[in-house]
C-alpha positions, 0 to 999 in steps of 0.5 A: 496486504499489497500499497501497497502495493502500498503499499502500496501501498503502500506502501501501501501503502506504503503501504503503501499502495494498490487498488484495495486492502486485503486481510485474507485472500487467494493467489497472490493475496495471502493473509496479511496487511497487504494491498490486493489488486485482484481476486482469483477470478477477477484479474487486472483487466476487470473480466472474470477469468472463469464462469463463477457466479456468486449468489449475493443476497441483498435483503436488509442492506442499504440500496440505491436505485430502481428495483427494475434495474437490470444490473445490481452492483453489491459493494463490500466496503470500509469507511476508513479505507482510502481505496474505498473512498476512491472507488466511491467516486467511480460508483457515483459516476457509474450511477450517472452513466447507467441511470435506472439500469444500475442499482447499488447495494452496500455491505459493511466490511470494516477491516480490523486494522481500521479502528474507526471503520466499524463506528463509522459503519454503525453511524451510517446504518443508524442514519439509515434507520431514519432514511438517511443512509446514503447522505451519511455514507457520502459525508463519511467518504468526503471526510474519511480522515475525520471519523472520531465520535465527534465527527460522526455526531457532527454529520448526524446533526448536519443531516437533521437526525434525531440524535437520541434515536441515532445514538441508541441505534448506533449502540444497538445489537441489531446494527452490530449484527448486520455488520457481522452478517455482512462480514461473514458473507464477505468471507464466504464469497472470498471478498476479504479485501476492500473494496470488493464488488459483485456485479450481478454476482460477478466478482471485481476486486479493488478500486479499479478504473471506470472502464473495468467496471463498465466492461463487466456491467455491459456484459451483464446488462446484455445478459439481463436484457436477453432475460427480459426479452425471453419473458423475465420481468425486470424486477425479477432479473436479479433473482433469476440470475442469483438462482444460478449462483454459488453461495461460497468460493469453490474449495479449489480456489484457495489452494494457491495460497499455500504455493510460495513464489518460486522466483528468487530475489536479491535480499540484503542482510544488514549487519545492524539488523536484529537477528537470531540464529547462526550467521553462517546458517544454511537458511536465512529468513528476512522478515519485513514486519509492522508492530501494529499489524495483527497478522504480524503478531500471529506469526510469532509462534511460528517463528518460535517453532522455527527457532526450536526446530532449526537452532543451527540451520536457520537465521531469522532477520527482522526488518521494518515496514511500518504501514502508513495506516498504522500511526503507532507502527513507526514509533514502535519500530524506532523504540524496538531499535532503541532496545536493540542498541541495548541488546534487548530487541527480541524481548522488546519485540515480544512486548510490542506484539503482546500489547499491539493496542497500546503503542503510544509513547508512554507505553513504549517507555513502560515496556522499556522499563519493564525489561530493564533498559537504561531509560536515559539512553532509550529516550535519547535514542528515541528522540535523536532521529537516527533510528528513524532513518534506519526504519525508513531504510528498511522500508525502502529496501522492502519496497524495492524487493516487493515487501510492501505489505506485512508480514513478508518473508524471504527464505534464502531470497524466496518470497512467502507472504502472510502469517503462514502455518509452520508447515509452509515455512518448513517445506521451503526451509527443507528445500533450501537446506538441501540447496545449501548442502550441495554448495557446501559440499562443492566447497563454498565457505559457510561465510559465503553461503548466503551470497552464493545461495542468492546468486545461484537462485537469481540465476535460476530465475532465468530458466523459467522466470515467474510472471512476477519476476519478469515484471519486477525485472522490467516493469511496463513503460508508463506514459507520463506527461510532464504537464505543469510540473516544475522541470528543467532542461530542454523541452525537446531533450531525448530523455525525460526523467520524472521524479516522484518525491517527498521533501521529508524523505531522507532517501529523496534527499540522497538522490539530489546530488545524483540528479545534479551529476546527471544534469552535468554529464548529460547536458542538453540531453535530459530533462528533469521534472519533479512531481510530489508524492508526500507520504502520509507518515511524514507530517510536514511533507505535504505543507513543504510540497505546497510551499515548493509549488508556491515558490514555483509560481514565482519562478524559484522552484529549484532554489526552494527545492534545494532549501527544503532538502538541505533542511529536512528536519525543519519543515514547519510553517515558520521555516517554510516562510523563512526559506521563501524570504531568504530566496527573495520571494514576494512574501504576500503572494507566497503566504496567500498561496499557502493559506488558500491551498492554491496548489492543493489540486495540483498536489492531489493530481500528482498523488493520484497519478503516482498511484495510477502508475504504481508509485508506492515509495519515494523516490521513484523515477520514470526515465522515458516512462521506465521505472527506477525506484529508490536512491539508486547510484548514478550508474543505475540511472546512466544504464537506462539513460544510455539505453534510451539515448541509443534508441534515439540515435543519440551519443551516450555520455561515456561515448562523447 
């Protein structure tokens, strides 16, 4: 699934994050916890790429709008999905813009990795039994992080529902069957991610911008108006359109799911990462995985078969990508590395995947005890924080190569996404073995084999690079305004660097000296602006960001910024107040700004913009709109800066 790309998304989330979640998909969205940007027949521009028209029944589903509406928008949604919440605002706007011409129908598709999505859907449907579905629906999306039983009951009470009837309906088989029906329909139609839309039967995937929806709606509206002019009643337009539709995804559509990406990527193999198989193996598989991801759990038997089939030829390396919507994934990852310190990673790995629904701290300690770990050493490692840095390093490295969904594999650098069958792995393994044999026969030493395989593979991309590889090499230039973001350097500087950062992210702190060096080397030629992207798994990142903006109000942003990065492990409220006091801020003004959430709108605007421009990890930089991701060395920044200066006819730093 591609924050995705989290991502992405994530990401996506991390992941994460893109325009929606997918659990199974076609081209570019193979089975896995990965954000999905578009379905096979709905590319990024919002226009269907073929003439497929899907027959989507709407009987028995919550409906809002006139029966005479010429366009019907059917949405498959999940109340715990942040992309669905974002898309809901778009749908509301569309209803305002199109009035009686647009009807909206809701279908339920609570994804398996969102534990509160199904109870929320049941709560909304139960409210619908009392005529209040849409009111309940609005409350759920307005409070998408508060979906516990007590929260659902609160919504029901606030809407004046008959609570006894609501609770009875919630637990009824009737409403559960509605969800099962909707999910089965989603599967048939290829709508395996959320949100997914069918506009008079035309598929549009993800939380797309308003204009993308309007492109499709306007086209369908014109078709519908033609039907009316030819004698079809407005109330019969949808049925007339559906009569020409198909009931399921054409069989040919999923075939690309088995075709692995052909482009090679440079994927590192750290010495301290868990692995099995010979170090000088002909084929190295690097896996990015998440212990709470159900699709990662499914791939275990496949990896076991690879180990048994290729004991001397394949090495498998495990790297971590705990997705932000899996709250126990990161602690589980840290625990697995604590087990790795005692030589028992794979035994612990198997325990975690066998018990994915029990990954709280007590359970993690229980599994450690069951495999005979030294418990004092295990607990100390868990509490030290050092292993968390390793997990985040893996996550950042995954984002850098595009592994912002799970599971993602790189087979000698070739990407394979999702819980694929053994035969899909085998085909690539055999091709890579043949490539390795040629290099060995030509004199490559076994110890140098992986590096040479990657080097030759990346070179081969240049002959006929895949579109994805081209995009990764040089993303499109983004138009990013500094706006009201804290900034330093001349406003008319020829180069502007916009940083998206998180005060609790260790990689963001590593780049602070790099930026300071750049300011020194390019004095007067660069401007640096700071925007916030607090990641959801960093509990103190958002309060720290708000505190920094409160300091900015008093002209001390950069001093406060430095305090935060120098004290990343102490970002609780008391510490935030302490740093403000040390900088001589007006404490009354500072505390009032913090307590009133005065700068939350600015923070949310930064985060929304980050999502729009594809930021799914921190730190991320845009140098005159050109993307540079991660705590890169100073030379990586200088290469882009010098190119930008050259474009503007300005002398670069090393040519003074």
